[in-house]
VEXBALO-250223 format. One record per residue (C-alpha): residue number from 1; y, z negated, x negated; residue in three letters. Coordinates in pm, whole numbers, plus 32768, in hexadecimal, padded with zeros to 4 digits. Each point is the difference from the previous one (the first is absolute). Layout:
! VEXBALO-250223
R  pos  py  pz  px  code
R  NUM  Y  Z  X  ALA;
...
//
This chain:
! VEXBALO-250223
R  pos  py  pz  px  code
R  1  7001  94B0  4E6E  MET;
R  2  7FF1  7EBB  7F3E  GLU;
R  3  7E90  7FD1  8057  GLU;
R  4  7FB5  815D  7F80  LEU;
R  5  80A6  7FA9  7EB4  GLN;
R  6  7F2B  7EC5  7FE2  LYS;
R  7  7EC9  80C8  804E  TYR;
R  8  8050  8103  7EF4  LEU;
R  9  8039  7EEE  7EFF  VAL;
R  10  7EAA  7F6D  8052  GLU;
R  11  7F59  8155  7FE9  VAL;
R  12  8093  8032  7EA4  LYS;
R  13  7F7B  7EAB  7F96  LYS;
R  14  7EA5  8062  8079  THR;
R  15  7FEF  8117  7EFF  GLY;
R  16  8068  7F12  7EEC  VAL;
R  17  7EFA  7F04  8071  TYR;
R  18  7EF1  810B  7FFA  ALA;
R  19  8058  806E  7E9F  ILE;
R  20  8016  7E9A  7F80  GLU;
R  21  7EB4  7F9F  809E  ALA;
R  22  7F51  812F  7F6E  THR;
R  23  808A  7FC7  7EA2  LYS;
R  24  7FAB  7E8E  8002  GLU;
R  25  7E98  803A  806A  VAL;
R  26  7FD0  8120  7F0A  VAL;
R  27  8087  7F23  7EE6  ASP;
R  28  7F17  7EE1  8059  GLU;
R  29  7ECE  80DA  8031  GLU;
R  30  8037  80C0  7EBC  SER;
R  31  800A  7EB4  7F44  ASP;
R  32  7EB8  7F9B  80A7  LYS;
R  33  7F67  8153  7FAF  LEU;
R  34  805B  7FDB  7E90  LEU;
R  35  7F73  7E9E  7FF4  ALA;
R  36  7EBC  8066  80AF  ASN;
R  37  7FC0  8127  7F19  ILE;
R  38  8049  7F29  7ECF  GLN;
R  39  7F19  7EEE  807E  LYS;
R  40  7EDF  80F3  8036  ASN;
R  41  8030  80D6  7EC8  THR;
R  42  7EE4  7FBF  7F09  PRO;
R  43  806E  7F52  7EC1  VAL;
R  44  7F70  8052  7EAD  ARG;
R  45  813C  7FDF  7F2E  THR;
R  46  80FD  7FD0  811B  GLY;
R  47  80C1  8137  7F9C  ALA;
R  48  7F9B  80C7  8134  LEU;
R  49  8066  7EEA  80ED  ARG;
R  50  8146  7FCC  7F42  ASP;
R  51  8053  8173  800F  SER;
R  52  801D  7FF6  817E  LEU;
R  53  816A  8042  8066  LYS;
R  54  80C0  800C  8146  LYS;
R  55  8116  8104  7FFC  THR;
R  56  8104  8038  810D  LYS;
R  57  7FFB  815F  8093  VAL;
R  58  8155  80A3  7FF7  ASP;
R  59  8009  811A  80F8  SER;
R  60  8114  80E6  8074  ILE;
R  61  7F52  8015  8151  ARG;
R  62  8050  7E99  8057  GLY;
R  63  7EA0  7F7F  7FC9  ARG;
R  64  7FCC  7E9B  7F94  TYR;
R  65  7ED9  7F71  7F45  GLY;
R  66  7F4A  7FC6  7EBC  TYR;
R  67  7EEF  8095  7F2E  THR;
R  68  7F00  7F17  7F6B  VAL;
R  69  7F44  8099  7EDD  ASP;
R  70  7F6B  7FBC  7EAD  TYR;
R  71  80FA  8069  7EF6  ASP;
R  72  7FCE  805D  7E95  GLY;
R  73  7EDB  804A  7F1A  TYR;
R  74  7EF5  7F32  7F53  ASN;
R  75  7FC4  7FFD  7E87  ALA;
R  76  7F1A  8131  801F  ALA;
R  77  8110  80C8  80B2  GLY;
R  78  7F64  7FF7  815A  GLN;
R  79  80EE  7FD7  8124  ALA;
R  80  7FE0  7EB0  80AC  TYR;
R  81  8031  80B0  814D  SER;
R  82  7EC5  80CF  7FC3  LYS;
R  83  7F3B  7ECE  7F94  ILE;
R  84  8072  7F3D  8132  GLY;
R  85  7FA9  8119  80F0  ARG;
R  86  7EAD  8034  7F5A  THR;
R  87  7FB0  7E90  802B  LEU;
R  88  8077  8013  8168  ASN;
R  89  7F24  8129  805F  LYS;
R  90  7EE6  7FD0  7F05  GLY;
R  91  7F2F  8108  7F51  THR;
R  92  7E91  8053  7FE3  VAL;
R  93  7FDC  7EE8  7F00  ASN;
R  94  810C  7F0D  807A  ILE;
R  95  7FF2  7F4A  814C  LYS;
R  96  8150  8017  80B8  PRO;
R  97  80D7  7EC7  7FF2  VAL;
R  98  80E1  8079  811E  LYS;
R  99  8122  7F25  7F91  GLN;
R  100  80FC  80FB  808A  ILE;
R  101  7F43  8049  8143  VAL;
R  102  7FDF  7E8C  804E  LYS;
R  103  8173  7FC2  7FC8  ALA;
R  104  806F  812D  80CF  VAL;
R  105  7F23  7F94  8123  ARG;
R  106  80CA  7EBF  8012  LYS;
R  107  8135  80CF  8054  LEU;
R  108  7F6C  804B  8155  LYS;
R  109  80E2  7F86  8117  GLY;
R  110  814A  8027  7F49  MET;
R  111  8094  80A8  8132  ASP;
R  112  7FB3  7ECA  80CE  ILE;
R  113  80A2  7F21  7EF7  LYS;
R  114  8135  80DF  7FFA  ILE;
R  115  8017  7FF9  817B  GLU;
R  116  7FE4  7E84  8009  ALA;
R  117  810B  7FDC  7EF4  ARG;
R  118  80E2  80F3  80BB  PHE;
R  119  7FD9  7F49  814C  LEU;
R  120  8047  7EB6  7F52  ASN;
R  121  8143  808F  7F70  LYS;
R  122  8068  808B  8151  VAL;
R  123  7FC0  7EB3  80AF  GLN;
R  124  80C4  7F3E  7EF8  ARG;
R  125  811B  80FE  8007  GLY;
R  126  802E  8004  817B  VAL;
R  127  8095  7EC3  808F  LYS;
//
């Protein structure tokens, strides 16, 4: 019976390790995403790049994450989010910069990073 109790305690820790690992990797990757988009955003006045914000997603469904988006309006009243997306995709007259696409591509493999972090936590937690 005592061994069963120990096993159940370890199983409960596994869930905590999984949540911690996921949150840590999402936090790190969202910071990298923000930095990569800022680095690749074209600069005329710097206002578009400076308008980029990372906002924590509060969800009643238990989801965890962030939104990264251009926030606010320029002096002419145009939304920075529209300007940023137009530069990302391009138009007939504007070649696409793809600053968002390039940054999002770097998120590939997050599941592998989360798994590695989780396994590391499990190995350190089990003695």
